C-alpha positions as CSV (number, residue, x, y, z in Angstrom):
1,X,23.5,129.1,164.2
2,X,22.3,125.6,165.0
3,X,24.5,124.4,167.9
4,X,24.1,120.7,167.0
5,X,25.5,121.5,163.5
6,X,28.4,123.3,165.1
7,X,29.0,120.4,167.6
8,X,28.9,117.8,164.9
9,X,31.6,119.8,162.9
10,X,34.0,120.7,165.7
11,X,33.8,117.5,167.7
12,X,35.2,115.6,164.6
13,X,38.3,117.8,164.4
14,X,41.6,116.0,165.0
15,X,43.9,117.0,167.9
16,X,46.7,118.1,165.4
17,X,44.2,120.4,163.7
18,X,43.6,122.1,167.0
19,X,47.3,122.5,167.6
20,X,47.7,124.1,164.2
21,X,44.7,126.4,164.7
22,X,46.2,127.5,168.0
23,X,49.3,128.7,166.1
24,X,47.3,130.9,163.7
25,X,44.5,132.1,166.0
26,X,45.1,135.2,168.1
27,X,41.7,135.5,169.8
28,X,41.1,137.8,172.7
29,X,37.4,137.7,172.9
30,X,36.5,135.9,176.1
31,X,33.4,134.1,174.7
32,X,35.4,132.9,171.7
33,X,38.0,131.6,174.0
34,X,35.4,129.8,176.1
35,X,34.1,128.1,173.0
36,X,37.6,127.1,171.9
37,X,38.3,125.6,175.4
38,X,35.1,123.5,175.1
39,X,36.1,122.4,171.5
40,X,39.5,121.3,172.9
41,X,37.9,119.3,175.7
42,X,35.4,117.5,173.4
43,X,38.1,116.7,170.8
44,X,40.3,115.1,173.4
45,X,37.4,113.4,175.2
46,X,35.1,112.1,172.5
47,X,33.3,109.6,174.8
48,X,32.2,112.3,177.2
49,X,31.7,115.4,175.2
50,X,30.0,118.4,176.8
51,X,27.3,120.7,175.4
52,X,28.2,124.1,174.1
53,X,27.1,127.3,175.8
54,X,23.5,128.5,175.1
55,X,24.2,131.9,176.6
56,X,26.7,132.9,174.0
57,X,25.5,134.7,170.9
58,X,25.0,132.2,168.0
59,X,26.9,134.6,165.7
60,X,30.1,133.8,167.6
61,X,29.6,130.1,166.8
62,X,28.9,130.9,163.1
63,X,32.0,133.1,162.9
64,X,34.2,130.6,164.6
65,X,33.0,127.7,162.4
66,X,33.6,129.7,159.2
67,X,37.1,130.8,160.5
68,X,38.1,127.2,161.3
69,X,37.0,125.9,157.9
70,X,38.8,128.7,156.0
71,X,42.1,128.2,157.9
72,X,42.1,124.5,157.4
73,X,41.3,124.7,153.7
74,X,44.1,127.3,153.2
75,X,46.6,124.9,154.9
76,X,45.3,121.7,153.3
77,X,47.8,120.3,150.9
78,X,45.2,118.0,149.3
79,X,43.1,121.1,148.4
80,X,46.1,122.6,146.8
81,X,46.8,119.4,144.9
82,X,43.2,119.3,143.6
83,X,43.7,122.9,142.3
84,X,46.9,121.8,140.5
85,X,45.0,119.0,138.8
86,X,42.2,121.4,137.8
87,X,44.8,123.8,136.4
88,X,46.5,121.1,134.4
89,X,43.2,120.2,132.8
90,X,42.3,123.8,132.1
91,X,45.8,124.5,130.5
92,X,45.5,121.4,128.3
93,X,42.0,122.4,127.3
94,X,42.8,126.1,126.7
95,X,40.3,127.1,129.4
96,X,42.5,129.1,131.9
97,X,40.5,131.8,133.7
98,X,42.0,135.2,134.6
99,X,41.4,134.7,138.3
100,X,43.2,131.3,138.2
101,X,46.2,132.9,136.4
102,X,46.5,135.5,139.1
103,X,46.3,132.8,141.8
104,X,49.0,130.8,140.0
105,X,51.4,133.7,139.7
106,X,50.8,134.5,143.4
107,X,51.8,130.9,144.2
108,X,55.1,131.4,142.4
109,X,56.1,133.8,145.2
110,X,55.2,131.4,148.0
111,X,55.8,127.9,146.8
112,X,59.2,126.6,147.7
113,X,61.1,123.3,147.1
114,X,60.0,122.3,150.6
115,X,56.3,122.7,149.9
116,X,54.4,119.5,150.0
117,X,53.3,119.2,146.4
118,X,56.3,121.2,144.9
119,X,56.9,118.6,142.2
120,X,53.4,118.7,140.8
121,X,53.3,122.5,141.0
122,X,56.6,122.7,139.1
123,X,55.3,120.3,136.4
124,X,52.0,122.2,136.1
125,X,53.9,125.5,135.8
126,X,56.1,124.0,133.1
127,X,53.0,123.2,131.1
128,X,51.7,126.8,131.8
129,X,54.9,128.2,130.4
130,X,54.3,126.5,127.1
131,X,50.7,127.7,127.2
132,X,52.0,131.3,127.6
133,X,54.8,131.1,125.0
134,X,52.6,129.9,122.2
135,X,50.3,132.9,122.9
136,X,53.3,135.3,123.1
137,X,52.2,136.5,126.5
138,X,55.8,137.4,127.4
139,X,55.1,139.4,130.6
140,X,53.6,136.3,132.4
141,X,56.1,134.0,130.6
142,X,59.1,135.7,132.0
143,X,57.8,135.5,135.6
144,X,57.0,131.8,135.2
145,X,60.4,131.1,133.5
146,X,62.2,132.7,136.5
147,X,60.6,130.3,138.9
148,X,61.3,127.3,136.7
149,X,65.0,128.2,136.3
150,X,65.4,129.1,139.9
151,X,64.2,125.7,141.2
152,X,65.1,123.4,138.3
153,X,67.9,121.7,140.3
154,X,65.6,121.2,143.3
155,X,62.9,119.7,141.0
156,X,65.4,117.3,139.3
157,X,66.7,116.2,142.7
158,X,63.2,115.5,144.0
159,X,62.3,113.6,140.8
160,X,65.4,111.4,141.2
161,X,64.6,110.7,144.8
162,X,61.1,109.6,143.9
163,X,62.5,107.4,141.1
164,X,64.8,105.7,143.6
165,X,62.0,105.4,146.1
166,X,59.7,103.8,143.5
167,X,62.5,101.2,142.9
168,X,62.7,100.6,146.7
169,X,59.0,99.9,146.8
170,X,59.4,96.9,144.5
171,X,61.7,95.2,147.0
172,X,59.8,96.4,150.0
173,X,56.3,95.2,148.9
174,X,57.7,92.0,147.4
175,X,59.2,91.2,150.8
176,X,56.0,92.2,152.5
177,X,53.9,89.9,150.4
178,X,56.3,86.9,150.2
179,X,59.3,85.3,151.8
180,X,61.6,86.2,148.9
181,X,64.3,88.9,148.9
182,X,65.1,91.6,151.4
183,X,64.2,95.2,152.0
184,X,66.5,96.3,154.8
185,X,69.1,97.6,152.4
186,X,66.8,100.6,151.6
187,X,66.4,101.7,155.2
188,X,69.4,104.2,155.4
189,X,68.4,105.9,152.1
190,X,64.8,106.2,153.2
191,X,65.5,107.6,156.7
192,X,67.9,110.1,155.2
193,X,65.3,111.2,152.8
194,X,62.6,111.6,155.5
195,X,65.0,113.6,157.6
196,X,66.0,115.9,154.7
197,X,64.1,119.1,155.5
198,X,65.3,120.8,152.3
199,X,63.0,118.7,150.0
200,X,59.3,118.6,149.5
201,X,56.9,117.1,152.0
202,X,55.4,114.5,149.6
203,X,58.8,112.9,149.0
204,X,59.6,112.9,152.7
205,X,56.3,111.3,153.6
206,X,56.7,108.6,150.9
207,X,60.1,107.8,152.5
208,X,58.4,107.5,155.9
209,X,55.7,105.1,154.6
210,X,58.3,102.9,153.0
211,X,60.5,102.9,156.2
212,X,57.4,101.8,158.1
213,X,56.9,98.9,155.8
214,X,60.5,97.8,156.3
215,X,60.2,97.8,160.0
216,X,57.0,95.9,159.7
217,X,58.7,93.4,157.4
218,X,61.4,92.7,160.0
219,X,59.1,93.2,163.0
220,X,61.5,95.9,164.3
221,X,59.2,98.4,165.9
222,X,61.3,100.0,168.6
223,X,63.3,102.0,166.0
224,X,60.1,103.5,164.6
225,X,59.3,105.6,167.7
226,X,61.9,108.3,167.1
227,X,60.8,108.6,163.4
228,X,57.2,109.1,164.3
229,X,58.0,111.4,167.2
230,X,59.8,113.6,164.6
231,X,56.8,113.4,162.2
232,X,54.4,114.4,165.1
233,X,56.1,117.8,165.3
234,X,55.8,118.4,161.6
235,X,52.3,117.1,161.1
236,X,50.7,119.7,163.4
237,X,52.0,122.5,161.0
238,X,50.6,123.4,157.6
239,X,53.7,121.9,155.9
240,X,52.2,118.4,156.0
241,X,48.5,119.1,156.8
242,X,45.5,117.3,155.3
243,X,42.8,115.2,157.0
244,X,43.9,112.2,154.8
245,X,47.5,112.5,156.0
246,X,46.5,112.9,159.6
247,X,44.3,109.8,159.5
248,X,47.1,107.8,157.9
249,X,49.6,109.0,160.5
250,X,47.2,108.1,163.4
251,X,46.7,104.6,161.9
252,X,50.4,103.9,161.4
253,X,51.2,105.3,164.9
254,X,48.4,103.0,166.3
255,X,50.1,100.0,164.7
256,X,53.5,100.9,166.1
257,X,52.2,101.2,169.6
258,X,50.2,98.0,169.2
259,X,53.3,96.1,168.1
260,X,55.1,97.5,171.1
261,X,52.1,96.5,173.3
262,X,51.5,100.0,174.4
263,X,47.8,99.4,174.1
264,X,46.4,102.6,175.6
265,X,48.2,104.7,173.1
266,X,47.5,102.3,170.3
267,X,43.7,102.4,171.0
268,X,43.8,106.2,171.3
269,X,45.4,106.7,167.9
270,X,43.3,103.9,166.3
271,X,40.1,105.6,167.2
272,X,41.5,108.9,165.8
273,X,42.2,107.2,162.5
274,X,38.5,106.3,162.0
275,X,37.0,109.5,163.4
276,X,36.2,110.5,159.8
277,X,35.6,108.2,156.9
278,X,37.9,108.3,153.9
279,X,39.0,105.8,151.2
280,X,41.2,103.9,153.7
281,X,38.5,103.8,156.5
282,X,38.0,100.1,156.3
283,X,41.8,99.4,156.5
284,X,42.1,101.6,159.6
285,X,39.0,100.0,161.1
286,X,40.7,96.6,160.9
287,X,43.7,97.9,162.9
288,X,41.4,99.3,165.5
289,X,39.5,96.0,166.0
290,X,42.8,94.1,166.2
291,X,43.9,96.4,169.0
292,X,40.6,96.0,170.8
293,X,40.9,92.2,170.6
294,X,44.4,92.3,172.1
295,X,42.9,94.1,175.1
296,X,40.0,91.6,175.3
297,X,37.5,94.3,174.3
298,X,35.8,91.6,172.2
299,X,32.2,92.7,172.3
300,X,33.2,96.2,171.3
301,X,35.3,94.9,168.4
302,X,32.5,92.6,167.2
303,X,30.0,95.5,167.4
304,X,32.2,97.7,165.3
305,X,32.9,95.0,162.7
306,X,29.2,94.1,162.4
307,X,28.2,97.7,162.0
308,X,30.7,98.2,159.2
309,X,30.5,94.9,157.2
310,X,28.4,96.7,154.6
311,X,31.6,98.8,153.8
312,X,33.0,95.7,152.0
313,X,30.6,96.4,149.1
314,X,32.2,99.7,148.3
315,X,35.8,98.6,148.9
316,X,37.7,97.3,145.8
317,X,40.9,96.3,147.6
318,X,41.1,92.5,148.0
319,X,44.0,93.0,150.5
320,X,41.7,95.0,152.7
321,X,38.7,92.7,152.2
322,X,40.7,89.6,153.2
323,X,42.0,91.5,156.2
324,X,38.5,92.5,157.2
325,X,37.0,89.0,156.9
326,X,39.9,87.5,158.8
327,X,39.6,89.9,161.7
328,X,35.8,89.5,161.6
329,X,36.2,85.7,162.0
330,X,38.7,86.4,164.8
331,X,36.2,88.6,166.6
332,X,33.5,86.0,166.2
333,X,35.9,83.4,167.8
334,X,36.7,85.8,170.7
335,X,32.9,86.1,171.3
336,X,32.5,82.3,171.2
337,X,30.6,82.3,167.9
338,X,32.8,79.6,166.4
339,X,30.2,78.1,164.0
340,X,29.5,81.5,162.5
341,X,33.3,82.1,162.1
342,X,33.7,78.8,160.4
343,X,30.7,79.5,158.0
344,X,32.2,82.9,157.0
345,X,35.7,81.3,156.5
346,X,34.3,78.5,154.4
347,X,32.2,80.7,152.2
348,X,35.0,83.3,151.7
349,X,37.5,80.6,150.9
350,X,35.2,79.0,148.3
351,X,34.7,82.3,146.4
352,X,38.1,84.0,146.9
353,X,40.7,81.2,147.1
354,X,43.0,82.7,144.4
355,X,42.9,86.1,146.1
356,X,43.5,84.7,149.6
357,X,46.7,82.9,148.4
358,X,47.8,86.0,146.4
359,X,47.7,88.3,149.4
360,X,46.9,87.4,153.0
361,X,46.5,83.6,153.3
362,X,48.2,83.4,156.7
363,X,46.0,85.9,158.6
364,X,42.9,84.2,157.0
365,X,43.8,80.6,157.9
366,X,44.9,81.5,161.4
367,X,41.4,82.8,162.1
368,X,39.6,80.1,160.2
369,X,41.5,77.3,161.8
370,X,40.8,78.6,165.3
371,X,37.1,78.4,164.5
372,X,37.6,74.7,163.6
373,X,39.8,73.9,166.7
374,X,37.2,75.4,169.1
375,X,34.5,73.1,167.6
376,X,36.9,70.1,167.7
377,X,36.7,69.7,163.9
378,X,40.2,68.4,163.8
379,X,39.8,66.2,160.7
380,X,38.5,69.1,158.7
381,X,41.5,71.2,159.7
382,X,43.9,68.5,158.8
383,X,42.2,68.0,155.4
384,X,42.4,71.7,154.5
385,X,46.0,71.9,155.6
386,X,46.9,68.9,153.5
387,X,45.1,70.3,150.5
388,X,47.0,73.6,150.5
389,X,50.3,72.6,152.2
390,X,49.9,75.4,154.7
391,X,52.6,74.3,157.2
392,X,55.1,74.2,154.4
393,X,54.0,77.6,153.2
394,X,54.4,79.0,156.7
395,X,57.9,77.6,157.2
396,X,59.1,79.6,154.2
397,X,58.5,82.8,156.2
398,X,60.5,82.0,159.3
399,X,63.9,83.2,157.9
400,X,62.9,86.9,157.5
401,X,61.1,87.2,160.9
402,X,57.7,87.2,159.2
403,X,55.5,84.8,161.0
404,X,55.3,82.7,164.1
405,X,54.4,79.0,163.6
406,X,50.7,79.5,164.3
407,X,49.4,77.1,161.6
408,X,52.0,74.5,162.5
409,X,50.9,74.5,166.1
410,X,47.2,74.4,165.2
411,X,47.9,71.5,162.8
412,X,50.1,69.6,165.3
413,X,47.4,70.0,167.9
414,X,44.8,68.6,165.6
415,X,47.2,65.7,164.7
416,X,47.6,64.9,168.4
417,X,43.8,65.0,169.0
418,X,43.3,62.6,166.1
419,X,46.0,60.2,167.5
420,X,48.4,60.8,164.6
421,X,51.3,61.9,166.8
422,X,52.0,61.4,170.5
423,X,52.6,63.9,173.3
424,X,56.4,63.8,173.0
425,X,56.3,64.4,169.2
426,X,53.9,67.4,169.8
427,X,56.2,68.9,172.4
428,X,59.2,68.5,170.1
429,X,57.4,70.3,167.2
430,X,56.5,73.2,169.5
431,X,60.0,73.5,171.0
432,X,61.9,73.3,167.6
433,X,59.6,75.8,165.9
434,X,59.7,78.2,168.8
435,X,63.5,78.4,168.7
436,X,63.4,79.8,165.2
437,X,62.0,83.2,166.5
438,X,64.3,83.6,169.5
439,X,66.3,86.5,168.0
440,X,63.2,88.8,167.6
441,X,61.6,90.4,170.7
442,X,58.3,91.0,169.0
443,X,58.0,87.4,167.7
444,X,58.9,86.0,171.1
445,X,56.0,88.0,172.6
446,X,53.7,86.6,169.8
447,X,54.8,83.1,170.6
448,X,53.8,83.6,174.3
449,X,50.4,84.9,173.2
450,X,49.9,82.0,170.8
451,X,50.7,79.6,173.7
452,X,48.1,81.3,175.9
453,X,45.5,81.1,173.1
454,X,45.8,77.3,172.9
455,X,46.9,76.5,176.5
456,X,43.5,75.2,177.6
457,X,43.4,72.5,174.9
458,X,46.4,70.7,176.5
459,X,47.6,72.4,179.7
460,X,50.1,69.6,180.4
461,X,51.8,70.1,177.1
462,X,51.7,73.8,176.7
């Protein structure tokens, strides 16, 4: 067994995977236990990992690596989902193998309405029932029919919950992307759904994600803590386990701690979220770099962004691409590379103007305008603001606790520097716009941070 191969594998494990493995492993061998202790240390201390023991027989490492892989695959709900998809295809193409049928029938004795992908298993089994019936295979048919009848009401209940949640997503995401409508009305239903331990994990997790969006929409992060603490208990069991779900959990938890300015915990979870690459890797990376910037770890953030800019070529989400470019410009600004930040902003705006205004115009222009302010390009800033009416756009979001008046302050500062308003007018603009966020603790904190960002331009005013 090559120890470097073993190290590369186990050092990338997630803490919650170790917690799960602890519940299913009953090792007594002292050498195996020594290795597990070293794995645990390395997983929790990724910046200062220790070598594994050369004096232990390599076969112990080989056995342990195989055991870990097997246990995680057995518990992985995404692996199970992929098998369901394969079975649906084989059923529809009349290509069901005997070993798969045995496996399917075995699952009918273990899958419950609380299982993560219960809904998809039930629907696949329904198709398999028709497959059996048309072939008059009555013995298997009766067994499958028993499962379908036994859990029919549970299935219909789960389908109805998902239908209602899909309706909630329309309001929630519309509120997230614009200033129109509300989403808070869905919160009680979604929290009740997540807390309902009698339904499948997929439905519960969907409810959690939508609840997270609502709290983000209203910038109410204190109330998320108890929800994520509850999820933390469940996610270290096989009921919710997959690497994809864990990475998503770590990223969302990092965001929550960041918004509460619990930065040590935020950074810890953010690094966990990018420990392994998946389809959302770039999205999680943006959150990590934002967290590093808040802590003034600007060189580290710029290094990470620069090393991963090539990931944009394989990412087809404009929401994520705009977020990445915006945070990249922000990291350039924090590292005093203002001209480069301006160049990136100007180029991206020229090629993706429609997409920027469809998704994330505020985060983009906040970063871009800071590049201009730092270079004293006030006329250019005023010209861009006038062209797109950005202050007016921003004001539309105040009512739902969406934004602080960043662009308005940048614009007013540029106006003052160009002699278009006087000091008293500038102060009045700042005071009046500040009062609109006074009922939200998070936004009040952001106002103070905004003040600190531009304090050096006009200390007497700010």
